[in-house]
C-alpha positions in Angstrom: -17.3 -10.6 22.8 -15.1 -9.1 20.0 -13.2 -11.5 17.8 -9.4 -11.5 18.2 -9.1 -11.1 14.4 -11.2 -8.0 14.6 -9.2 -6.6 17.5 -5.9 -7.2 15.6 -7.0 -5.9 12.3 -9.8 -3.4 12.1 -8.2 -0.8 14.5 -5.0 -1.1 12.5 -6.8 -0.7 9.2 -8.7 2.2 10.5 -5.6 4.0 11.9 -3.5 3.5 8.7 -6.3 4.3 6.2 -7.1 7.5 8.2 -3.4 8.4 8.0 -3.3 7.6 4.3 -6.4 9.8 3.7 -4.7 12.7 5.4 -1.5 12.2 3.5 -3.4 12.0 0.2 -5.2 15.3 1.1 -1.7 16.9 1.7 -0.6 15.6 -1.7 -3.7 17.0 -3.3 -3.0 20.4 -1.7 0.6 20.3 -2.9 -0.5 19.4 -6.4 -3.0 22.4 -6.4 -0.5 24.8 -4.9 2.3 23.9 -7.4 -0.1 23.6 -10.4 1.2 20.1 -10.9 -0.4 17.5 -13.1 -1.9 15.0 -10.7 -1.3 12.2 -13.1 2.4 12.8 -12.5 2.1 11.3 -9.1 -0.2 8.5 -10.2 2.3 7.2 -12.6 5.3 7.2 -10.3 7.3 4.1 -9.5 10.2 3.4 -7.2 13.6 2.7 -8.7 14.2 -0.8 -9.8 17.3 -2.7 -8.6 19.4 -4.4 -11.2 17.6 -3.0 -14.2 14.6 -5.3 -13.8 11.5 -3.8 -15.4 8.1 -3.8 -13.7 5.6 -6.3 -14.9 3.0 -4.7 -17.3 -0.6 -5.8 -17.4 -3.3 -4.8 -19.8 -6.7 -3.8 -18.3 -8.7 -6.9 -17.6 -5.8 -9.3 -18.0 -5.8 -12.0 -15.4 -2.8 -12.3 -13.1 -1.5 -15.4 -11.5 0.5 -14.8 -8.4 2.8 -17.6 -7.3 3.7 -16.8 -3.7 6.2 -19.7 -3.5 7.5 -20.9 -6.8 7.9 -24.6 -7.0 5.1 -25.3 -4.5 1.4 -26.0 -5.3 -0.4 -23.0 -6.7 -3.3 -23.2 -4.2 -2.5 -22.6 -0.6 -5.5 -23.0 1.8 -5.4 -20.7 4.8 -7.8 -20.3 7.6 -9.0 -16.7 8.2 -6.5 -16.1 11.0 -3.5 -17.4 9.0 -4.7 -15.4 5.9 -4.9 -12.2 8.0 -1.6 -12.6 9.7 0.5 -14.0 6.8 -1.0 -12.3 3.8 -3.7 -9.7 4.5 -1.8 -7.5 6.9 1.6 -7.7 5.1 -0.1 -6.8 1.8 -2.0 -3.9 3.4 1.2 -2.5 4.9 3.1 -2.9 1.7 0.6 -0.8 -0.2 0.3 1.9 2.4 4.1 2.1 2.7 4.6 2.3 -1.0 2.1 5.1 -1.4 3.8 7.0 1.4 7.3 6.4 -0.1 6.2 7.5 -3.6 4.7 10.7 -2.2 7.7 11.5 0.0 10.1 10.7 -2.9 8.2 13.3 -5.0 8.6 16.0 -2.5 5.7 15.8 -0.1 6.8 17.1 3.3 5.6 14.1 5.4 7.3 12.1 8.1 6.8 9.1 10.4 4.1 11.0 12.4 2.1 11.4 9.2 2.5 7.8 8.3 1.5 6.5 11.7 -1.5 8.8 12.0 -3.4 9.3 15.3 -3.6 6.4 17.6 
C-alpha cells in the first residue's frame, strides 16, 4: 500500500519539476538565440515593495529562519505536518518564483507551461 504522504507529494513534485525542467530548457534556448549572458537571468530578482532590500548572505554563512517571530525557535512537526505546512508551500514558492522571473524577463511561457503535463 502506498503511503498517503507519497500519494500527495511525489506525483506533485514530479509534475512540477518536469514542467520546470521544460521551462528552463526554453529559457536556455532563448538565451542562446538572443546571444544573452545566462548570468543575467541567474541574478534577477523580483521588485521589492516599500524599498526593502533583499537579505544578503556570504557563501557558507549560516542562516537562522524564524518562521513565527516571538515564538520558540524550534517547532517540532511530524512528517505529514512538515510536508503539508512547510515542504509543499516552500516547493511551490520556489517553482513559482523561477517561473515569474523567467516570464518577467521575456520568456514566452504561460499557465500551461507552469502546470506541465498531468
